[in-house]
C-alpha positions as CSV (number, residue, x, y, z in Angstrom):
1,X,25.8,-19.6,-14.1
2,X,23.4,-19.0,-10.8
3,X,21.9,-15.5,-10.4
4,X,20.2,-14.6,-7.5
5,X,17.4,-11.2,-8.4
6,X,16.7,-9.3,-5.3
7,X,13.4,-7.6,-5.8
8,X,13.6,-5.4,-3.0
9,X,11.5,-2.2,-1.5
10,X,13.4,0.6,-0.7
11,X,13.6,4.3,0.8
12,X,14.5,7.2,-0.7
13,X,17.9,8.6,1.0
14,X,17.3,5.9,3.9
15,X,21.0,4.5,3.1
16,X,21.3,2.3,6.4
17,X,18.2,0.8,5.8
18,X,18.6,0.2,2.1
19,X,21.9,-1.2,2.7
20,X,20.8,-3.7,5.5
21,X,18.3,-5.0,3.1
22,X,21.0,-5.2,0.1
23,X,23.8,-7.1,2.6
24,X,20.9,-9.3,3.8
25,X,20.0,-10.4,0.4
26,X,23.4,-10.7,-0.5
27,X,24.3,-13.0,2.3
28,X,21.1,-15.1,1.7
29,X,22.3,-15.4,-2.4
30,X,26.5,-16.3,-1.1
31,X,24.7,-18.8,1.3
32,X,22.3,-20.2,-1.2
33,X,25.0,-20.8,-3.4
34,X,24.6,-18.0,-5.9
35,X,27.4,-16.8,-8.0
36,X,25.7,-13.2,-8.8
37,X,23.3,-11.1,-7.4
38,X,21.3,-8.3,-8.8
39,X,19.2,-5.3,-7.4
40,X,17.7,-2.8,-9.0
41,X,18.0,0.9,-10.8
42,X,19.6,3.0,-7.9
43,X,18.6,0.9,-5.0
44,X,21.1,2.3,-3.0
45,X,19.5,5.6,-2.3
46,X,16.1,4.7,-4.0
47,X,14.2,5.8,-7.0
48,X,13.7,8.9,-8.1
49,X,15.6,11.2,-5.4
50,X,15.0,14.1,-7.6
51,X,17.0,17.2,-6.7
52,X,18.4,15.4,-3.6
53,X,20.8,14.4,-6.0
54,X,22.1,17.5,-6.2
55,X,23.6,17.8,-3.0
56,X,27.1,16.3,-2.1
57,X,26.7,15.0,1.0
58,X,23.6,12.7,-0.7
59,X,26.2,11.3,-3.3
60,X,28.9,10.8,-0.6
61,X,26.6,8.6,1.4
62,X,25.4,6.5,-1.5
63,X,28.8,5.7,-2.5
64,X,30.3,5.4,1.0
65,X,27.8,2.8,1.5
66,X,27.8,1.1,-1.7
67,X,32.0,0.6,-1.0
68,X,31.3,-0.4,2.3
69,X,28.7,-3.5,1.0
70,X,31.5,-4.6,-1.5
71,X,33.7,-5.7,1.3
72,X,30.7,-8.4,2.2
73,X,31.3,-9.6,-1.8
74,X,33.9,-12.3,-1.1
75,X,32.8,-15.5,-2.6
76,X,29.8,-13.4,-4.9
77,X,29.8,-10.8,-7.0
78,X,27.0,-8.3,-6.6
79,X,25.3,-5.3,-9.3
80,X,23.4,-2.6,-7.5
81,X,22.2,0.5,-8.4
82,X,24.0,3.8,-7.2
83,X,24.9,7.1,-8.8
84,X,28.4,7.8,-9.7
85,X,30.9,11.0,-10.4
86,X,31.0,11.9,-13.8
87,X,35.1,12.9,-13.4
88,X,35.0,14.4,-17.0
89,X,35.4,18.3,-17.3
90,X,32.3,18.5,-19.2
91,X,28.9,17.2,-19.0
92,X,26.2,16.5,-16.1
93,X,27.8,16.0,-12.6
94,X,26.5,12.2,-12.2
95,X,26.0,9.1,-14.0
96,X,23.0,6.9,-13.3
97,X,24.9,3.9,-12.8
98,X,25.5,-0.1,-12.0
99,X,28.2,-0.8,-9.8
100,X,29.9,-4.3,-10.1
101,X,31.7,-5.4,-6.6
102,X,33.3,-8.2,-6.3
103,X,36.4,-9.6,-4.4
104,X,36.2,-7.1,-1.6
105,X,35.8,-4.3,-4.1
106,X,34.3,-2.2,-6.9
107,X,35.6,-3.9,-10.4
108,X,33.8,-1.8,-12.7
109,X,31.2,1.1,-13.3
110,X,28.5,0.8,-16.4
111,X,26.6,3.7,-16.8
112,X,22.8,4.1,-18.2
113,X,22.6,5.5,-21.9
114,X,19.0,6.1,-22.2
115,X,17.6,8.7,-19.6
116,X,13.8,9.2,-19.8
117,X,13.0,12.9,-19.8
118,X,8.6,12.4,-20.3
119,X,5.7,11.6,-18.3
120,X,7.0,11.2,-14.8
121,X,10.3,10.7,-15.9
122,X,13.2,13.6,-15.6
123,X,16.7,12.0,-15.3
124,X,18.4,14.3,-17.8
125,X,17.9,16.8,-15.5
126,X,20.6,15.2,-13.1
127,X,22.4,12.2,-15.2
128,X,25.1,12.4,-18.3
129,X,24.3,9.8,-20.6
130,X,27.0,6.8,-21.7
131,X,28.5,7.1,-24.7
132,X,30.6,4.1,-24.5
133,X,29.4,0.5,-25.1
134,X,31.4,-2.6,-23.4
135,X,30.5,-6.3,-21.9
136,X,31.9,-7.7,-18.3
137,X,33.5,-11.5,-18.0
138,X,32.0,-12.9,-14.6
139,X,32.3,-16.6,-14.3
140,X,33.4,-17.6,-18.0
141,X,29.7,-15.3,-19.0
142,X,30.2,-12.1,-21.3
143,X,27.6,-9.8,-19.8
144,X,26.1,-6.7,-20.9
145,X,24.7,-4.5,-18.1
146,X,21.6,-2.4,-18.8
147,X,19.7,-0.1,-16.8
148,X,15.9,0.0,-17.3
149,X,15.4,2.7,-20.0
150,X,17.9,1.0,-22.1
151,X,15.8,-1.6,-23.5
152,X,13.0,1.0,-23.8
153,X,14.5,2.2,-26.8
154,X,11.5,1.4,-28.9
155,X,8.2,1.7,-27.5
156,X,4.3,1.0,-28.0
157,X,2.5,4.2,-28.3
158,X,-1.0,4.6,-28.9
159,X,-0.6,8.4,-29.7
160,X,0.0,8.9,-33.3
161,X,1.9,12.0,-32.4
162,X,4.6,10.3,-30.4
163,X,7.3,8.4,-31.9
164,X,7.6,4.7,-30.8
165,X,11.8,5.6,-31.1
166,X,12.4,8.4,-28.9
167,X,16.2,7.8,-28.9
168,X,18.9,8.4,-31.9
169,X,20.6,5.2,-30.3
170,X,19.9,1.5,-29.2
171,X,22.3,0.1,-26.5
172,X,21.4,-3.5,-27.5
173,X,22.1,-3.2,-31.2
174,X,25.6,-1.3,-29.8
175,X,26.2,-4.1,-27.6
176,X,24.9,-7.0,-29.6
177,X,28.3,-5.9,-31.7
178,X,30.3,-7.4,-28.7
179,X,28.5,-11.0,-28.4
180,X,27.0,-10.9,-25.2
181,X,25.9,-14.1,-23.3
182,X,23.9,-12.5,-21.4
183,X,21.6,-9.0,-20.7
184,X,21.1,-8.0,-17.2
185,X,19.1,-5.1,-16.6
186,X,18.9,-3.0,-13.4
187,X,15.1,-1.2,-13.3
188,X,13.1,1.0,-11.6
189,X,9.6,0.5,-14.1
190,X,6.7,2.2,-12.2
191,X,3.2,0.5,-12.1
192,X,0.4,1.5,-14.3
193,X,-2.5,-0.8,-15.1
194,X,-1.1,-1.7,-19.0
195,X,2.4,-1.6,-17.8
196,X,2.7,-5.2,-17.2
197,X,2.1,-6.5,-20.6
198,X,3.8,-3.5,-22.2
199,X,7.0,-4.5,-20.0
200,X,6.6,-8.3,-20.8
201,X,6.5,-7.9,-24.4
202,X,9.7,-5.1,-24.7
203,X,11.5,-8.0,-22.6
204,X,10.5,-10.8,-24.6
205,X,10.7,-9.0,-27.9
206,X,14.3,-7.9,-27.0
207,X,15.5,-11.5,-26.0
208,X,14.1,-12.6,-29.5
209,X,15.4,-9.5,-31.8
210,X,18.9,-9.9,-30.2
211,X,19.1,-13.7,-29.4
212,X,20.2,-13.5,-26.0
213,X,18.7,-14.0,-22.6
214,X,17.6,-11.5,-20.6
215,X,18.0,-11.0,-16.8
216,X,15.4,-8.5,-15.3
217,X,15.2,-7.0,-11.8
218,X,12.8,-4.5,-11.0
219,X,12.2,-2.9,-7.6
220,X,9.0,-3.0,-5.4
221,X,7.1,-0.6,-3.1
222,X,5.8,2.7,-3.6
223,X,7.5,6.1,-3.4
224,X,4.6,8.9,-2.7
225,X,3.1,8.5,-6.2
226,X,5.1,6.1,-8.1
227,X,4.0,2.9,-6.9
228,X,6.9,-0.3,-8.4
229,X,5.4,-3.7,-9.0
230,X,7.8,-5.8,-9.1
231,X,7.6,-8.6,-11.5
232,X,11.4,-9.1,-12.2
233,X,12.1,-11.7,-14.9
234,X,14.4,-14.1,-16.4
235,X,13.5,-14.2,-20.2
236,X,15.5,-17.2,-22.3
237,X,17.0,-16.0,-25.9
238,X,13.8,-17.7,-27.3
239,X,11.5,-14.8,-25.5
240,X,10.4,-17.4,-23.3
241,X,9.9,-16.2,-19.6
242,X,11.4,-18.8,-17.7
243,X,11.3,-16.9,-13.9
244,X,8.7,-14.3,-13.1
245,X,8.6,-12.9,-9.7
246,X,6.0,-11.8,-7.0
247,X,3.9,-8.7,-8.1
248,X,3.5,-6.1,-5.8
249,X,5.7,-8.0,-3.0
250,X,9.6,-8.2,-2.2
251,X,11.1,-11.3,-3.5
252,X,13.8,-13.1,-4.0
253,X,14.9,-16.1,-6.3
254,X,18.1,-18.0,-7.7
255,X,17.8,-18.8,-11.2
256,X,20.1,-20.9,-13.4
257,X,21.0,-19.4,-16.5
258,X,21.7,-22.9,-18.2
259,X,18.2,-24.3,-17.2
260,X,15.5,-23.0,-19.3
261,X,13.4,-26.1,-19.5
262,X,10.7,-25.0,-16.5
263,X,8.3,-22.0,-16.3
264,X,8.1,-20.5,-13.1
265,X,5.7,-17.5,-13.7
266,X,3.5,-15.0,-11.3
267,X,-0.5,-15.8,-11.7
268,X,-2.1,-13.7,-13.9
269,X,-4.5,-11.3,-12.3
270,X,-6.9,-8.7,-13.9
271,X,-6.8,-5.0,-14.4
272,X,-8.9,-4.0,-11.0
273,X,-7.2,-6.5,-9.0
274,X,-3.7,-4.9,-9.6
275,X,-5.2,-1.7,-9.3
276,X,-6.5,-2.4,-5.3
277,X,-3.1,-3.9,-4.8
278,X,-1.1,-0.9,-6.3
279,X,-3.2,1.4,-4.1
280,X,-2.9,-0.5,-0.7
281,X,0.7,-1.0,-1.4
282,X,0.6,3.3,-1.9
283,X,-1.0,3.8,1.3
284,X,0.8,1.4,3.0
285,X,4.5,2.8,2.1
286,X,3.5,6.2,2.0
287,X,2.3,6.1,5.9
288,X,5.4,3.6,6.7
289,X,8.2,5.7,5.2
290,X,6.9,9.0,6.2
291,X,6.2,7.5,9.7
292,X,3.0,8.2,9.7
293,X,0.6,5.7,11.5
294,X,-2.9,6.9,11.5
295,X,-5.4,8.0,8.9
296,X,-8.7,9.9,8.8
297,X,-11.3,10.9,6.3
298,X,-14.8,12.1,5.9
299,X,-17.2,9.2,5.3
300,X,-20.2,10.3,3.4
301,X,-21.6,7.5,2.4
302,X,-21.2,7.7,-1.0
303,X,-18.7,5.3,-2.9
304,X,-15.4,7.3,-3.5
305,X,-15.0,7.4,0.9
306,X,-16.2,3.9,0.6
307,X,-13.6,2.5,-1.4
308,X,-10.5,5.0,0.2
309,X,-11.7,3.9,4.0
310,X,-11.8,0.3,2.5
311,X,-8.2,0.3,1.1
312,X,-6.7,2.2,4.1
313,X,-8.0,-0.3,6.2
314,X,-6.4,-3.0,4.6
315,X,-3.1,-1.0,4.2
316,X,-2.9,0.3,7.7
317,X,-5.3,-2.1,9.8
318,X,-8.9,-1.3,11.3
319,X,-7.0,0.0,14.6
320,X,-5.3,3.1,12.6
321,X,-8.5,4.3,10.6
322,X,-10.7,6.8,12.2
323,X,-13.7,8.7,10.1
324,X,-15.5,11.6,10.5
325,X,-19.7,11.0,9.3
326,X,-20.7,14.8,8.8
327,X,-24.1,14.8,7.7
328,X,-26.4,18.1,6.9
329,X,-29.9,18.9,6.1
330,X,-29.2,17.5,2.7
331,X,-27.8,14.2,4.1
332,X,-30.0,11.4,2.9
333,X,-30.9,9.0,5.9
334,X,-29.6,6.0,3.6
335,X,-25.9,7.9,3.4
336,X,-25.8,8.4,7.0
337,X,-26.9,4.5,7.9
338,X,-24.6,2.9,4.7
339,X,-21.6,5.0,6.4
340,X,-22.6,3.9,9.8
341,X,-23.1,0.2,8.4
342,X,-19.4,0.2,6.5
343,X,-17.5,1.6,9.4
344,X,-19.1,-1.1,11.8
345,X,-18.4,-3.5,8.8
346,X,-14.7,-2.5,8.7
347,X,-14.5,-2.3,12.4
348,X,-13.4,1.4,12.8
349,X,-13.7,3.8,15.0
350,X,-16.2,7.1,13.9
351,X,-17.7,10.1,15.1
352,X,-20.9,11.7,14.1
353,X,-20.9,15.8,13.6
354,X,-24.0,17.6,12.2
355,X,-22.8,20.4,10.4
356,X,-25.9,22.3,9.6
357,X,-25.3,24.4,13.0
358,X,-21.9,25.6,11.4
359,X,-23.4,26.1,8.1
360,X,-25.9,28.0,9.3
361,X,-23.7,30.2,11.4
362,X,-21.5,30.6,7.9
363,X,-24.7,31.9,5.8
364,X,-26.1,34.1,8.9
365,X,-23.0,36.0,9.2
366,X,-22.4,36.1,5.1
367,X,-26.4,37.3,4.8
368,X,-26.0,41.1,5.2
369,X,-23.0,40.9,2.2
370,X,-24.8,38.7,0.1
371,X,-28.2,40.0,0.3
372,X,-30.2,40.0,-2.7
373,X,-28.5,37.2,-4.3
374,X,-29.6,33.9,-5.3
375,X,-28.2,30.9,-3.4
376,X,-25.8,29.3,-5.5
377,X,-22.7,27.1,-5.5
378,X,-20.9,29.5,-3.2
379,X,-23.0,27.9,-0.4
380,X,-22.6,24.3,-1.8
381,X,-18.9,25.3,-0.8
382,X,-19.6,26.2,2.2
383,X,-20.8,23.1,3.3
384,X,-17.7,21.0,1.9
385,X,-15.1,23.7,3.2
386,X,-17.1,23.2,7.1
387,X,-16.8,19.5,6.5
388,X,-12.5,20.2,5.3
389,X,-12.2,22.0,8.3
390,X,-13.6,19.4,10.7
391,X,-11.6,16.4,9.3
392,X,-8.4,18.6,9.6
393,X,-9.2,19.1,13.1
394,X,-9.6,15.8,13.8
395,X,-6.1,15.1,11.6
396,X,-4.4,17.9,13.5
397,X,-5.7,16.8,17.0
398,X,-4.9,13.2,16.7
399,X,-2.2,13.4,14.5
400,X,-4.0,11.7,11.9
401,X,-3.2,11.8,7.9
402,X,-6.3,12.7,5.9
403,X,-6.8,10.8,2.8
404,X,-8.3,12.9,-0.2
405,X,-11.3,10.6,-1.7
406,X,-11.3,12.5,-4.9
407,X,-11.7,10.3,-7.7
408,X,-9.7,10.9,-11.4
409,X,-13.3,12.0,-13.7
410,X,-14.2,14.8,-10.5
411,X,-10.6,16.0,-10.5
412,X,-10.4,16.5,-14.2
413,X,-13.0,18.4,-14.2
414,X,-13.0,20.6,-11.0
415,X,-15.8,19.1,-9.4
416,X,-14.6,19.2,-5.8
417,X,-14.1,22.4,-4.0
418,X,-10.8,23.9,-3.1
419,X,-9.9,23.9,0.7
420,X,-12.9,21.4,1.3
421,X,-13.0,18.3,-0.4
422,X,-9.8,18.6,-2.0
423,X,-7.8,18.6,1.3
424,X,-5.5,15.8,2.1
425,X,-2.3,14.4,2.1
426,X,-2.5,12.1,-0.2
427,X,-5.4,11.4,-2.9
428,X,-5.7,8.0,-3.6
429,X,-8.4,7.7,-6.0
430,X,-7.7,10.8,-7.9
431,X,-6.0,8.5,-10.8
432,X,-9.2,6.4,-11.1
433,X,-12.1,7.0,-13.0
434,X,-15.7,6.9,-11.8
435,X,-16.5,4.0,-13.7
436,X,-13.4,1.9,-12.2
437,X,-14.2,3.1,-9.1
438,X,-17.6,1.0,-9.4
439,X,-15.5,-1.9,-10.4
440,X,-13.1,-1.8,-7.3
441,X,-16.1,-1.8,-5.1
442,X,-17.8,-5.0,-6.6
443,X,-14.1,-6.6,-6.7
444,X,-14.1,-5.4,-2.8
445,X,-17.1,-7.2,-2.3
446,X,-16.6,-10.2,-4.0
447,X,-16.4,-12.9,-1.4
448,X,-18.4,-10.9,1.0
449,X,-20.5,-7.4,1.4
450,X,-17.8,-5.1,2.9
451,X,-19.4,-1.8,0.7
452,X,-23.0,-1.5,1.7
453,X,-24.6,-2.6,-1.7
454,X,-26.9,0.8,-1.8
455,X,-23.8,2.8,-1.6
456,X,-22.7,1.3,-5.0
457,X,-26.4,1.2,-6.8
458,X,-27.5,4.8,-6.1
459,X,-27.4,7.8,-8.1
460,X,-23.7,9.9,-7.0
461,X,-24.5,12.5,-5.6
462,X,-22.5,15.3,-3.6
463,X,-25.6,16.1,-1.4
464,X,-25.2,20.0,-1.2
465,X,-28.5,21.0,-2.4
466,X,-31.8,19.0,-2.2
467,X,-32.2,15.9,-4.8
468,X,-28.6,16.9,-6.3
469,X,-27.2,14.3,-8.6
470,X,-23.6,14.3,-10.2
471,X,-25.6,14.4,-13.8
472,X,-26.8,17.8,-13.0
473,X,-23.4,19.0,-13.8
474,X,-22.0,16.0,-15.2
475,X,-22.4,14.1,-18.6
476,X,-23.0,10.4,-17.5
477,X,-19.7,9.1,-16.1
478,X,-19.9,6.4,-18.7
479,X,-19.8,9.2,-21.4
480,X,-17.4,11.6,-20.1
481,X,-14.7,8.6,-18.8
482,X,-14.3,7.8,-22.2
483,X,-13.7,11.4,-23.5
484,X,-11.5,12.2,-20.6
485,X,-9.4,9.2,-21.5
486,X,-9.4,10.1,-25.0
487,X,-7.8,13.7,-23.9
488,X,-5.7,12.8,-21.1
489,X,-4.3,9.6,-21.6
490,X,-4.4,9.5,-25.4
491,X,-3.4,13.1,-25.9
492,X,-6.2,13.4,-28.5
493,X,-8.1,16.7,-30.0
494,X,-11.4,17.7,-29.5
495,X,-11.9,17.2,-33.4
496,X,-10.8,13.8,-32.8
497,X,-12.9,12.8,-30.1
498,X,-16.1,14.4,-32.0
499,X,-14.8,12.3,-34.9
500,X,-14.7,8.9,-32.5
501,X,-18.6,9.7,-32.1
502,X,-18.9,11.9,-29.1
503,X,-21.5,14.7,-28.9
504,X,-19.6,18.0,-29.9
505,X,-21.2,20.0,-27.3
506,X,-20.4,17.6,-24.7
507,X,-16.8,17.2,-25.9
508,X,-16.3,21.1,-26.1
509,X,-17.7,21.6,-22.4
510,X,-15.8,18.9,-20.7
511,X,-12.4,19.8,-22.5
512,X,-13.0,23.4,-21.3
513,X,-13.7,22.2,-17.5
514,X,-10.4,20.1,-17.9
515,X,-8.5,22.9,-19.1
516,X,-10.0,25.9,-16.6
517,X,-9.3,23.7,-13.4
518,X,-5.4,23.3,-13.8
519,X,-5.1,25.5,-11.1
520,X,-7.5,23.3,-9.0
521,X,-4.9,20.2,-9.7
522,X,-2.0,22.2,-8.8
523,X,-3.1,22.7,-5.7
524,X,-4.4,19.2,-5.1
525,X,-2.7,16.7,-2.8
526,X,-0.2,14.2,-4.3
527,X,-1.7,11.4,-6.3
528,X,-1.4,7.6,-6.5
529,X,-0.2,6.8,-10.1
530,X,-1.9,3.8,-11.6
531,X,-2.5,5.0,-15.0
532,X,-0.1,5.9,-17.8
533,X,-1.0,9.5,-17.9
534,X,-1.7,10.6,-14.1
535,X,-2.3,14.2,-12.9
536,X,1.3,15.9,-11.2
537,X,4.7,15.2,-12.7
538,X,3.4,13.2,-15.3
539,X,1.2,16.1,-16.8
540,X,2.4,19.4,-16.7
541,X,0.5,22.1,-18.2
542,X,0.7,25.4,-18.0
543,X,-2.4,27.2,-15.6
544,X,-2.6,30.6,-17.8
545,X,-2.9,28.7,-21.3
546,X,-5.7,29.1,-23.4
547,X,-5.6,26.1,-26.0
548,X,-7.7,24.6,-27.0
549,X,-10.0,27.8,-27.0
């Protein structure tokens, strides 16, 4: 059987655009001689629509669009992801389904069995799980159609407290009893920097375990914080990756299920390159799908803003990025010259506004209230909030979306000012630790110096007081990031982290900072997710908790 794998970038709720993409791919597959074309999970409406699924008109439009596409399925069969209505008297109102289209009509609907409700997933909120297993017969083959999590009943875990088997049933164990010739999986599997290997290993393991080839079709593109990297695959019954589609790009390929002799796989890339490509895609799709065009940010001469502006230029084009340089009396000459050099290297428009007169005006106005009190973080935050006000003014006046530059290390411990440097419509680096920020900088400079070397090599500083260094307030980043990774990603307790060899005082102080600043993260902009545990939807903590003490 010749099967077309359609790896596309969808837009949530944009039924006309999604339908046009699907129809164009379908007609191409038909022209190129494919018997069957497979699309990804919830491709008609985009993944994940959240509470739009509770609106009748949303579901009606999704179903109407799929019925319209079905009319074009003459001489070719299509499998498309779309919600379907649960007509039983009990249970959730919807199923997450794969619609089988043939001969101009819907010939069958297969429902998703395993509904993930962890990390960024919340499918059981809206969908009823499948409880009946069947195969479909197409072109002389018995096919088991599954949806994403249905192949993830057994998962790798680095957390001792977490189960590797989250579900009581295994869809493939049930479907194997029906002797399928092929498993097809419609997926919406989001990117994280370690997900590619996990995902591929899951598919290979299933193919070997059940002795059946797997066609896996993932989507690509970003939906606010979620980034989908593609990497659709055809895997033989022996666990060989026969075909693998592009990462971070739309792709289309026709595979022959009878030909497993070759191997067309995507080139292997390293973690930092994947993170770079994911962030660029995240920025580009956020702007494109929100009908935004231009971006702005404060360019400080520091490494975080340097990374963000470079990624923004690569995503949007230099003509669509404008920055503010906002020095104060504490800004070093190098910071200003480095920021100017970077702006000129990138070919972007920049403006310079000295904030010191505004800061002085604030302090003068507050001096009667603060009389007799020493200067402290209050005065530092005034500087950050003046800068936040200025970049928001630029955003308002010229219609530029403000990009937030806070990294994950700072976000975790609250090393940022609400209504100041935490302003923004989208946080680009909020899931990237500081130690990885430096790796990104070196990757960006691998062919030529884009980011000035001094920006990379100088000690990180907020420059809000004389000779300030980040390490005045925080542990060294190479220590801090290891502690944060263990506490956030691995969910280890303070005692476990201390047992691993980290200083008790440093661990307890770090954990206390993470917990005490939950309220700040609650007010932060959405964060592009590139790890297995990002702040936001994927990590929901109470603001008022006192644990661990």
